[in-house]
C-alpha positions as CSV (number, residue, x, y, z in Angstrom):
1,X,-23.2,-24.0,-5.7
2,X,-20.4,-21.7,-6.7
3,X,-20.4,-20.2,-10.2
4,X,-18.2,-22.4,-12.5
5,X,-14.7,-21.0,-12.8
6,X,-15.0,-18.6,-9.8
7,X,-12.0,-18.9,-7.3
8,X,-10.9,-17.4,-4.2
9,X,-8.4,-15.3,-6.1
10,X,-11.2,-14.1,-8.3
11,X,-13.3,-13.1,-5.3
12,X,-10.5,-11.2,-3.7
13,X,-9.5,-9.4,-6.8
14,X,-13.2,-8.4,-7.5
15,X,-13.3,-7.3,-3.9
16,X,-10.2,-5.2,-4.2
17,X,-11.5,-3.5,-7.3
18,X,-14.9,-2.8,-5.6
19,X,-13.0,-1.4,-2.6
20,X,-11.2,0.9,-4.8
21,X,-14.4,2.1,-6.3
22,X,-16.7,2.5,-3.3
23,X,-14.1,2.8,-0.5
24,X,-12.9,0.1,1.7
25,X,-15.1,1.2,4.6
26,X,-18.0,0.7,2.4
27,X,-17.0,-2.8,1.0
28,X,-19.9,-5.3,1.6
29,X,-20.5,-8.8,0.4
30,X,-23.9,-8.1,-1.2
31,X,-22.6,-5.8,-3.9
32,X,-19.5,-8.0,-4.4
33,X,-21.8,-11.1,-5.1
34,X,-23.9,-9.1,-7.5
35,X,-20.8,-8.0,-9.4
36,X,-19.7,-11.6,-9.6
37,X,-23.1,-12.8,-10.7
38,X,-23.6,-15.1,-7.6
39,X,-25.8,-14.9,-4.6
40,X,-24.1,-13.8,-1.5
41,X,-24.0,-17.2,0.3
42,X,-22.1,-18.6,-2.7
43,X,-19.1,-16.3,-1.7
44,X,-18.8,-18.5,1.4
45,X,-17.5,-21.3,-0.9
46,X,-14.4,-19.0,-1.3
47,X,-14.1,-16.8,1.7
48,X,-14.9,-17.4,5.4
49,X,-16.4,-13.9,6.0
50,X,-16.1,-10.2,5.3
51,X,-13.1,-10.0,7.6
52,X,-11.4,-12.8,5.8
53,X,-12.0,-10.9,2.5
54,X,-10.7,-7.7,3.9
55,X,-7.6,-9.3,5.3
56,X,-7.0,-11.0,1.8
57,X,-7.5,-7.7,0.1
58,X,-4.8,-6.2,2.4
59,X,-2.5,-9.0,1.6
60,X,-3.1,-8.5,-2.1
61,X,-2.4,-4.7,-1.9
62,X,0.8,-5.1,0.2
63,X,2.0,-7.7,-2.3
64,X,1.2,-5.5,-5.3
65,X,2.7,-2.4,-3.5
66,X,5.8,-4.4,-2.7
67,X,6.3,-5.5,-6.4
68,X,5.8,-1.9,-7.6
69,X,8.2,-0.4,-5.1
70,X,10.9,-3.1,-5.9
71,X,10.5,-2.7,-9.6
72,X,10.8,1.1,-9.3
73,X,13.8,1.1,-7.1
74,X,15.8,-1.6,-9.1
75,X,19.2,-0.2,-9.7
76,X,18.7,3.0,-7.7
77,X,20.5,4.3,-4.8
78,X,20.5,7.5,-2.7
79,X,18.0,10.3,-3.7
80,X,17.1,8.3,-6.8
81,X,15.9,5.3,-4.6
82,X,14.1,7.8,-2.3
83,X,12.3,9.3,-5.3
84,X,11.5,6.0,-6.8
85,X,10.1,4.6,-3.5
86,X,8.0,7.6,-2.9
87,X,6.6,7.8,-6.5
88,X,5.8,4.2,-6.8
89,X,4.2,4.4,-3.4
90,X,2.1,7.5,-4.1
91,X,1.1,6.2,-7.5
92,X,-0.2,2.9,-6.0
93,X,-2.2,4.6,-3.3
94,X,-3.8,7.0,-5.7
95,X,-4.7,4.3,-8.2
96,X,-5.9,1.9,-5.4
97,X,-7.1,3.8,-2.5
98,X,-9.6,1.2,-1.3
99,X,-7.2,-1.7,-1.4
100,X,-4.5,0.4,0.2
101,X,-6.9,1.4,3.0
102,X,-7.2,-2.3,3.8
103,X,-3.5,-2.4,4.7
104,X,-3.7,0.3,7.5
105,X,-3.8,-1.3,10.9
106,X,-4.7,-4.7,9.7
107,X,-3.3,-7.4,12.2
108,X,-1.2,-10.2,11.1
109,X,-2.6,-13.7,11.5
110,X,0.5,-15.5,12.1
111,X,4.1,-16.0,11.0
112,X,2.9,-17.4,7.6
113,X,0.5,-14.6,6.8
114,X,1.2,-13.2,3.2
115,X,0.4,-9.7,4.6
116,X,3.2,-10.1,7.1
117,X,5.7,-11.2,4.4
118,X,4.8,-8.5,1.9
119,X,4.7,-5.8,4.5
120,X,8.2,-7.0,5.6
121,X,9.5,-6.7,2.1
122,X,8.2,-3.1,1.8
123,X,10.0,-2.2,5.1
124,X,13.1,-3.8,3.6
125,X,13.0,-1.5,0.6
126,X,12.5,1.5,2.9
127,X,15.5,0.3,5.0
128,X,17.5,0.0,1.8
129,X,16.7,3.6,0.9
130,X,17.7,4.7,4.5
131,X,21.0,2.7,4.4
132,X,21.9,4.6,1.3
133,X,21.9,7.7,3.3
134,X,24.0,6.1,6.0
135,X,21.2,6.2,8.6
136,X,22.5,4.5,12.0
137,X,20.8,1.4,13.1
138,X,19.8,3.2,16.3
139,X,17.9,5.7,14.3
140,X,16.4,3.4,11.8
141,X,13.1,2.8,13.4
142,X,12.5,6.6,13.6
143,X,13.4,7.2,10.2
144,X,11.2,4.3,8.9
145,X,8.3,5.9,10.8
146,X,9.0,9.3,9.5
147,X,9.1,8.1,5.8
148,X,5.9,6.0,6.3
149,X,4.1,8.8,7.9
150,X,5.2,11.2,5.2
151,X,4.5,9.0,2.2
152,X,1.3,7.7,3.7
153,X,0.0,11.1,4.6
154,X,0.8,12.6,1.3
155,X,-0.6,9.7,-0.8
156,X,-3.9,9.3,1.1
157,X,-4.5,13.1,1.1
158,X,-4.0,13.2,-2.6
159,X,-6.1,10.1,-3.2
160,X,-9.0,11.7,-1.4
161,X,-8.8,15.1,-2.9
162,X,-7.3,16.6,0.1
163,X,-5.4,19.2,-1.7
164,X,-8.1,21.2,-2.9
165,X,-6.8,24.6,-2.6
166,X,-4.4,24.3,-5.6
167,X,-3.6,21.9,-8.5
168,X,0.3,21.8,-7.9
169,X,0.4,18.7,-5.6
170,X,3.1,17.3,-8.0
171,X,5.3,20.2,-7.3
172,X,4.6,19.8,-3.6
173,X,5.5,16.2,-3.9
174,X,8.8,17.0,-5.5
175,X,9.5,19.5,-2.8
176,X,8.8,16.9,-0.2
177,X,11.3,14.5,-1.7
178,X,14.0,17.1,-1.9
179,X,13.2,18.1,1.7
180,X,13.5,14.5,2.8
181,X,16.7,14.0,0.8
182,X,18.5,17.0,2.5
183,X,17.4,15.8,5.9
184,X,18.3,12.3,5.5
185,X,21.6,13.4,4.0
186,X,22.3,15.6,7.0
187,X,21.3,12.9,9.6
188,X,23.3,10.3,7.8
189,X,26.4,12.4,7.8
190,X,26.6,12.4,11.6
């Protein structure tokens, strides 16, 4: 019998927190059940499997990321929008490395998948940044991939202590934003 008051959102939230603490690759149902004060089989009242939990964590993470990005970008355009997007993205990944890792490469389950909807909204925010620079539609996919690779790479390196040779990663982050701003401005002016 499931613990009184325990719900699917409770299980997913606890799983996301555990993933942030131990790493997404180390997420397991036994430790999650112990954290929730139930036996492992009781989790199956709320989730179908570890894969179901992992997908739900990915959807939760992308939804949280979408909200953070949109809140940060509200009322911004041009370089301010670029900086707001990049900063909110990095801050989320650094604060929630396990749940963010759940989003990378996770396939969509269908057209009603919350992960698909949230991921599409994050891409729309990135497109808004790029439209502010006048990026042509023919180049939009390339520009989106470049931003995603850049922001993902920086944030995941920072969240895993990948910048061990110095403590000025914030300066490098600001330099990266200025670099992208100049490059996008140059591409958009053609």
